[in-house]
N, C-alpha and C positions, 0 to 999 in steps of 0.2 A: 178679084179672088172673094172667094167663095166667101156669104158667111162662117159657116163654120170650122175653115181654114182660117181663115182667120179669128177666130174665138178661142183656138188651138194655138195658133202662133202668141197669145195672147199668156196661154196658162202656162208655154213652155217658157218666154221668158221672165212670168215672174216667178218661174221655180229657180233660177240664175240671180237674180234678186230680190235679197230679202236684208232688213234692215237687219241688225243683233238683240235690239227689246222686240219686234214686231217679225210674223210667222206666217207664211202665207195656213191657208183655213186646211182645220180637215177635215176628213169628212164627212161633221156633229156642226162644221161650218164652226168651233172652238179654230183657236189661235194656238199656234207648236212654235220652238221656244227650231228658226231652221240653224247647224250644225254650219251651214254654208258662208263660209269671211267672205266681205264681198265688197266692204270699204275694209277700207284703211285705220292701220291699229291708234295714228292717233286721233282720228269721229268715232272709233268703241268707247278705248279707255275715256272715263273721266274726267273735267277735273277738279277737284275738291277745294275747300279753302276759299276764304278770299281774298286775294292779290288785293298788291296796290289801289293798278290799274283797274279795276274791279270797285273797287275803294271809289275813286276819285268820280267813276262814269256815274256809280251811285248817288253821290252827289251834286253831280253835274247836271243830273238828272231832276232832280231833286231841287236847283238850287235858291228859284223862286222860294220855296218856302223853308228852303236855308237861310238866306238874305232878311225874308219876314222875321224870324222868329229873331236874328241877331238885331237886326232895328228896334225892333221891337222891346228885345229885354236896356236895349243903349239908351233908349228914348224915354226907357222906365228911373236908370238909372241916373240921366242927368234928372231929371223931375226930382227925386227921393235926395237927392246928391245938392239940389238948390235948395230942396223946401227945410233939408236939417238948422237943427242950429249950429254956431259954432263954437267946438269944444275944444280947450284950450287944456295945457300938460305937463304942469312941473315937477322935476326932477330931479335929485339931490344921489349923489354916491358919498356912499362907508365902504371902510375897509375892516374885512372879514377877518385877523386870523384864525387858522384851525389851532397851533403854536403858537402858544405868549412864554413867556419868560420865568418859571414863576418858582418859589423859594420849596414850595411844596408837592407833588401832583399828588393830587390827587382823584385822580383819571380814575380809577375800584374805585369812587365814593359816585361818581358819576354817570349814570350809562353814556349819556349821551354826546361824552366828551371822548368814550373808546370808539366808535364807532371810524365808518371810514366817508372819506372827506365830502362824498356825494352825498350822505344820509346830513354829515352834518352840515352843510350849504341848507340843503332841502330843508330840515327842521329850523334854520335859522326865517327863512323867506316865508314855512306858515306864523314859528313868532311874530312878524313882521307882518299880515293880515290875520293876526286874530283878535278873539272876539276883545281881550282883554286892553291889547292899546287901543284898539279901538272907542272904547268907553270910555276913556282917559284921557284924549286928546277931544273926543266930543264934550268931554266937560271941563276941562282944558281952554279949548275955545270957544267952549259954548256954543254951541254948533244947533243944536233944538231948541234956543230960543232966538234963533237970529233972522234976524228978519229980510235979509236979502234974498234976493230973486235965486239964489246959489246954495242962501241955507242946505242941510241936510235935509230937514223937514221938509223943507218946499220942492228938495230937488225928485223923493221918494214919490211924494202925493203926485209932481207934471208927472211921472216917468210910470204910471200904473194907471193912473187919472180917478184916482179917487179925494175925496174933499173932504173926507175924516177921515183923520190920519188920525193914531194917539201917539202923539210925540214923545210920551214916556217911555212907551213899549220899546224896554234895551232890545231888545230881540229885530224890531223891523228897523226903527231909528240907527242899527249898528250894520245890519244887511246892509242897509242905503248906502251908506257908509263906504263899509269895505268894497261900495258897484265902484266905486270909481277911482279905488289904491291897484296898483300892483307893484310884481318886481320885478327886475329884472338881472340876474347873472350878467356878469361880462366873458363869456367866456378867454381861458389860457388864464385869470387872473385870481387875487382873492376882492376883487371890488364887489359890489351889488348896488342897481340901481331903482332907487325908490322911488316909484311915479304916483302925480295921483290929477286927475283929469277932473273940471267944471267950465264953469261956464263963464265963470269970470276968472280973471291970473291970478289976480290977487288972493283972492279967497285959495285957488288952485294952490301959492309956492307956501303961503302960512300955514295951509293944513302937513305939506310934504315935511316942509322944513321941525314941526312940532313932531312927526310920523317917525321923523330922526333922532329928535331926542327923545319925545321921548323909547324909542327904541334901543339908544344907547343906556339910558339911565334903568331903566327896563334887568339889562344886562347884567351893568352893575350888581344891584340889586342882589339878583340869583347870584354870583358867584361869589357874595356877602352872607343870601340865606347861606349855601355849599358851604363857604366855611365857620358857618356860628356849626350849622349843623351838626359839622365833621368831627369839630371839638365835642359839642357836645355827645353824639354816637360813640369815641374815642377814649375820654372819661367814663359813663355806663362803660366801657367794657373794660377799662384800665380795670377799674373797681372788681364784676366782676373776677376777672381769667389773679386779680390778687389775692382774692380769696378762695379761689379755688388751688390756686399755690398754692399757701396755708395750710388748704385740708388736704393737700396730697401727702405734703409735708409730713402732715402729722401722723396717714394714716405709714408712714413709709418708716418712720420713727419706732414705732406702735408694732409694728411687727417683724422687726429686725429687734426690738428688747425681746417678744415674745420666744424668739428660737436662736436667738444666740446671734445674729447674722452681723460679721463682721466685716465692715470693706477696708482696703488700704485705697491710699493717695488714686491710685485707678485702678479700684473701684472691682478689687479683685475682691473674696472672701476667704477671714482669716486660717480656714481648713486648707485652702487648695494651695495655700500658702506656703502649710505643715507639706503636706503630701511633696509640693515637690520638693526639699530642701532634703525628707528624708527617700526621696528616691535616691537623690543623693548621695545619700551621708550610705543607703543602703548599698549601692554600685562601687566604694570607699571600699565600707567594710570585707566584701567578694572576691576585693582585687588585692587587699592586707589578708585574707583566707588562703587564700591561692597561693600565698608569695609563704605566707609562712608554711602552709604543708608543702612548696617543695623543697625549704629550705630541712625541715624537717627529714624527709625520704631520703633525705641525696648526705642526710647526716649518718642512715642506719647505713649505709655502705660502707661506712671505717672501719677500717680492719688494722693489723697492729702492724703491718708495718708502714710503707710507707707510700702506700697507695692509694692515701689515703683526696679520697674527690669533693667531699664537702668545700663550700665554697670559706661559706665561714668559717669550718675548722682550720681551712689554710691560711685566710686572711688572718688568722688569731695571733697577735700580738708576742705574745707567751709564746704559747704553739712554734712561733715562727724562729722565735729567739731559741728553743731548745732544740731543735731542730737542727740551729746554726751551731749550738755547743756536740750535739752527734756525729755533722760530718768534723767538728775539728779534731774529737777524740778519737774519732777512728782513721784519720788521718795521719796523728799521731800512734797510735795503734800499727797503724801499717808501718810507719818506721821501725816500732819499739821492735817489733818480729822481726823485721831484715836484718837486726843485728842480736837480738835474743829471743830466747822460746818462747811460744804459749806458755807455757807452763814455769816460765823466770814468776820474779814473784811482780816487774811491772809490770812485764803483761798483764798478770790477771791483774792490776791494781788497773787498768787501760778499761781492760772488758769493764768491771764493777759499776766503774764512774757511767761506760754506758750503758749499762743496765737501770743505772741508780736514774737519768735522764732517761733513758724509753717509758717510763713506767711512768715520771711524767707525765711527758705526753698522753700518754693512754687518759691515766688522771686528770689531765685536766679538757679533751673530749669528750670524755665521758659526760662531765658533767656540761658541755658543752649545747652536746645530744640532749640529755635534760630542761635546758631552757627553752631550747630548737623546739620539746616537744609542748611542755608548757606555752610558750606563745602562738601554737599552730589550736591548738585546745583552744583559749583565751580568743584565739581571729574565729576562731566557729563558732561559739559559743556569742557572740558577740557578732555576727550577721542569723544568727538564728534569731536574736532576741529583736533586732530591727526590721528582716522581714516580718519576725508577729506583729508588731507594735506599725507597720506600714500597712498589711493586713487590716487590720483595726482603725486604723483613720480613712483607706479607702470604705467600706463599709458603711462609717461616720460620713467621712464626702456623699456618698450617694445619696441618704437619705438628707443633708444638708440641700443635695442639689434638686430632690421635688419640689422643698419648699422657698428654694429662689425662684422657680417661678413666676410665685405674685409678685417674689420681692421686686423683679427684674422690672415687673409690668407699674409696678408703684416707682418704682425709679426711672421707669421712663415717660413716666407723665405726668411725672418733679420739673425731671429736662425741660415738655412742652408745655409746661405754662411759665416755668423760668423765660422762656427763651419768647412768650408771645406778650407774655408781664413790660421786655424792654423792649420789644419792634413799638407794644405800643405806647410803651410811655414817649417812643425817643420820636412815635409819629405826634402824640397831644403836642408835645414841644413846639416841633415844624407849626404847625392847624394856632398855633395859640399866634405865632410869629405873623404869619401869612394874611392869618382875620387882621391883619394893622393897616395890611398893606390895601396900596393903593394898583390895582392889576386889571386894568377891562382891556380885553384881543378886538376891543370894535371899535374902531377912530371916525369920526366921520371927515371926508377928502373936499365933496363939493356940496354948498348949501344949497339948497334949491334957489332961483329967481324967477323972477317975473314975469311967465313968456307974454312973449306979445304975436306970437301968431298960431294962428292957431292948429291944433293940429288932427282933428276932426270938423267935418268931411275933408277926404282929399279924394279931389277929385280927379286925380290921377286913376287915383286908385279903384275910384267906383267903375270908372266909363271903361276899363281893364275887367275889373270883374264882367260887370255888365257885359263887353266883347266877348269875354270868355264862355259866357255864361248863356251868351243867348248862341253861341256857337254850340255850343256840348244838347244844347239844349234845338237847334238845328240839324243839326247830324241825327242827334235819335229821330227823331219828328223823321226826319228820313231816310233811318235804317227801317223805324218800323214801318210806314209807310211802305216803301223796298219790299220786307218784309209777309205785308200784305195783298201784296196787289203780287197777283198770278200768273201775269203777263209772261209771256217771252218778249229779254226785251234786247239782246243782243244775238249776234250767231253760234261763238261756242257754248250758251246756254241753250239752244236749239238743238247742236250737234248732241254737244247731254245729256238733255231728255230724249228726243227721236231716234237715234242713234245712227239718223239720215246725213246724207252727202250735206251743205248746201251751196247749189248751183253758184248764188247773185244772187247779187245786196241791189237793189235800189232807192235811191236817193228820195224823201220828202219834199216834193218842189208846189209848198203852200201857196204861191201866188199866183199859179194856174189853172186855167181852167179844167174842165175833163179835158173836153178834148185834143186842148192846146199840148193836155200831157200824153194823149192814147197816142197821136201823130208829134211826138217830138224829136224824134229818130230819124223822122223823114224831114221832118221843119230842118232841126238841127242839127244834123249828123254829127255834131264836131261838142255837142251839148254832153253833161253830167249819163244824162242818164242814160245815152244814146251809148255811147262809153258800157253803161254797168247791161244793159239789151244787147253788146256785142260780148261781154266775157259771157253771159250763160249762154248763149248760143254756142262760144269756146265748149263748154261744159259739156253741152247736150249733146257733144262729139264723142267727150270722154265718162260718157254716162253708160252705152251699151257695146259692145261685140264691135256694135256691126256700123256704130260709129253713132252716130245726128240717128236720133229714132222720126221715121218716116214721117209719121202720123206722134201726134204731143197737144196733149188735153189739158189743158189749165183751168187752173180746177183752186175750192180754198172754202174753209171751214165754213165762216159765212160772206153771207153778200160784203161791197165797200170793200174790198183785201185787195183787192188790185187786178184783177186775174182780168180784167178782160182791157186793160192798161197795156202791163205783159201779153198778153197774146197779140193782139194790136201790134203792141214796137219789137216783139220777135220774129213777127210776118214779113214788119218792113226791114228788119237787118235783114231773116232768111233772103227777103229782093234783093236788095239794096247789091248781097255780095252775089248777084248773076246767075240761082236761081229758080225758078218758078215754083209762086207755094198760092198757096188753098190756106183762108183763112174764112172758120163756120162758124154761127154765131151758133150756137145748139143749145144758148136761157133761154130756153121760151116760157119763162114764167114771167125774165125782165129784163126783153133782148137792149142792144145799148147797141147795135157794130153798124145796123143803116142810120142811124144820128149820125151817129164820131166821120161814115163816109158819105154821108146825106146825101142817102140811097133812099129810096120808093121799097118798102117793107108789104107790099102787098100781093109779094109773089116771094117765097122761099122756105126755110129745110121743111117747118110743116106743111107744104103742099107738096113736095116729094115726096116724104114719110105716108105722106094718106093716099099716095099712088099716081098723083098726076104727074105726067110729063117723068125724060128723064135727069140722070144728074146734069146733067151738062146745058142744059136751061137752065138752069139756077146758076150758075157758074159766073157772075158780073167783073167785067175788070173794073179796078177801082184807078186812080191818078197815081199811083205808083204803078211802077213798070216792073211788069212780076208779078205785081201778085191779085190773086180775084179775090175775090169775098160773094160768100153764102150768107144770107142776113139770113131773121131764124122768119119772116115768113108773117099769117093772121096767127095772134098767142090760140093757140088749143082746148078745150078745154081738159084734156088730158092729157101731159106731155110724155107720161112715161109711156103708157099705151102708145104711143110714138115712137120712141125713143126706142124702146124693147122690138118692134117689129125687124121683122128681118131686113128691110130699104136700108133701114142706117147704116150694117155690117156692108150692105154693097156701094151706100156711100164711100163710106168709106174705102173698101179696096179700089175702085174705079175712080176715086182718087190718084191711092197713093198712084195704082199705075202712068194716072196726068201727068201729077207733077211731084214734083224732087221731095216736095217738102206739106206737113198738110199741117195747119195751126188749130185745134177745138177749143172757144171761147163760153166752156160749160158754165152751170149751176155753181150753187154749193154746196159741199156733201150734208150735214147734215141739215135734218129737216125733210130733207128728199131722196128720193130714190132717182132722178131724173142723176148725179152724178156720176153715182155706179155704175148703171146702165152703160154709160157713155166710157167710162174708162177700162172697164175691160174690155173693150174693145177696141181704141187704141194700144200701140206702141210702147207710151210715155205715157207717166201723168206726170203731171210737176206743184206743188200744194204750194200754194203761198198764204202769208203766213206773215203779220200789219207787226212787224214790230209795238212795242206795248200796247199793243190792245187784244191779240189772239191769245186766249189762255189756253194756258200749256195742260188742262183740261179737256176744253173743246175741241186742241190741235190731236192729245192723242184717242177723245170719241173718233176724228176723220179719220184717221191712221187706220185703227181697226178696222174701221169703216172699207176704207178703199181695199183693202188686203183679203176680210170676206168676199170682197165681190172681186177675188185677182190681180188687183190689178197689180201691175208694174209700174210702182214707184222710184224713180228714179237719183230723185232729192224735193225740196224744197229752197224755193226760192221768197227773201227778206223785203217788204216791200216797205216802205215809205219809214225810210232808217233814218234817223239825225246821226251824220255822220257826228258832229262831235262828241254821243258820246259809245261812240263801238269801240272797240277795244277793237287795238292799232294791231296788234299781233295778230290778228285775222286776215290783213291783206293788205299788201305793200304799196308804196306811195310812186306808183308814176306819172313822168311831167310828158306833158304832149307839149309842142311848140304849131299849136295849130293859128291860133285866135288869140286876142286879147279878151275876151270874155271871161268876168269872173267866173264861169260856172264851168270854163274850162281850162282857166288857168294849173288847175294841179287835179287831174283825171284818177279815181284812185279807183281801183281793177281785183278786183274779188279774185284771192287766188279760186286756183283752178283744182279741183279736186282730182287726184290721180285714184280712179279707182284700183281696185287689184279682180279681177276677176277668173273666175273657175268654171274649166273646159267642166263642162255639163255631156254626160252619154249619153 
């Protein structure tokens, strides 16, 4: 294949294979993003966050650091524990009741007892640890002048390393005393534990008991003081209230006398009472006037005949008797008229009697009418008089109400002072009784005994703390180192950083020589490395549309990343599959192929590129069947000039025609132009990346250089991998019953990345 066609073929393949974050160069040699998605989604989508497996892998990579910190802190904790002086703790228990049986409740005078239980018990704790209590115990036990090694002053000196400490300095001595005192509430109870720590067990017990007794005594004193204060306060308030009551009563009486305000027992003034009574009298007078008027009007309608309508007249006994007389006489008259003539003397006499009776009725009716008229006039006059008096009383009442406003104010003040005086007098009597009652809400449950078991140092606790601290420091150092480390450590990270598929992983084999590793696929076909190479061979079959590339260029960012090992083992794997393979040593600055095959290097690639002989003359058979090699030949002064010539393209074209596969072991990418020239002539380029050594910045620079050279980068190969720290999500385990060799009991085959290729027009 001519060189020009080979270059066009490589360029065409470059347009088909571009990673997500590295694209082919434009006309200005700059990188642009390709829109062709040729990689599987799981490769292009970065995994965010730090999962548990990555966390464990990070610790595994830096296990020496983790173990070192842990052991160091454990030793330090052990040494410090052994050097510490033993400290003893004595404890006593007291019961503190929130509410006690009181003769009088004086909570309103003692604000500490009106708070919540939490505040109450916290207050008691602070009282136990107060300087006042500390001073009383120090004086009681004469701790300032104690000659014991455990004395407070001696302890304070030892603690601060001071030689001249004024033992009479209250603040310093009390502070030293309180350093050993602690209070521990017993959960879900009214109990509090008082503790004191000292180097001397007997001293610790003595101080604890002294603190407990002093606390109980001080509490009782405070309660007595509170009762005395309450009594004094109530007596003063009572005298003041009494004076206020007398003053308010005098003001009320003077005001009532001045304005003539009189109140009954119900608190009602005299005018209001009179107004109410007179209103009732007016109603009665109106009723009487109406009745009299009605009777008078009815009497006016009485005629001389018997059709009188006045009730008063009709019901009059005398008139009723006269009417009966008329009725009797008229009956007699009718009998007489039946026998005698109307002109007869009998008839005339009976008629005269009837007329006389009628005249008497008229006279009596007139008298009744006159009486009714007089009664009507009197009732009307009485109503008018009461109404006039009522109106006058209303005016007086309205005037008096304005004066009663201040009167009522003075009256309320009198009542308020009287009630307050009464309450204070009752409280004073109760407090006087309570002051003589021994009532303490604190009692001692357990006294402190002499401790015989040391409290500090706690060997187990200190070592546990040292272990945890060491682990935390070790993990912190490991992650700090991990954060500072810019190298690629696992295949998942490699895919996230580059966007390129990882075609395979080669395990680290530190115990073997370079030549043994390079030929291990030949000598140990069942080894882990051989299996990894065969996995790479399989991955290359899926790297292009046409299958495995005819010519594959193996390179790396820098020297020493295993590219020569990869090239030779990959060529061996192809040859073992029955393919005719040619491996070319194109690293003209540091060749190694002739050393690995133990071939002479007097003639090779440089001779051919310089124009000497044909390509078939430099192809040498090796000890491996179907595998041929082209050594580098003599090292030239300017390798780039030779590699850039047309003969290199011709060599690759002829080799691709004569061999099934051509593997080129080339120089590193960075710092040299050799790799860029070779990669542009090959069907595919595989970049070797050493685990834990290749930096991400270096890797990205290498990829950008290759892309600018229009290289067809089909993937990456992760070399010298420590499988104990590789993310197991990346690969699956396959077990082959080939042999009992330790390396072949469990062979890990990297997963083959299935590439999604798009048809290019």
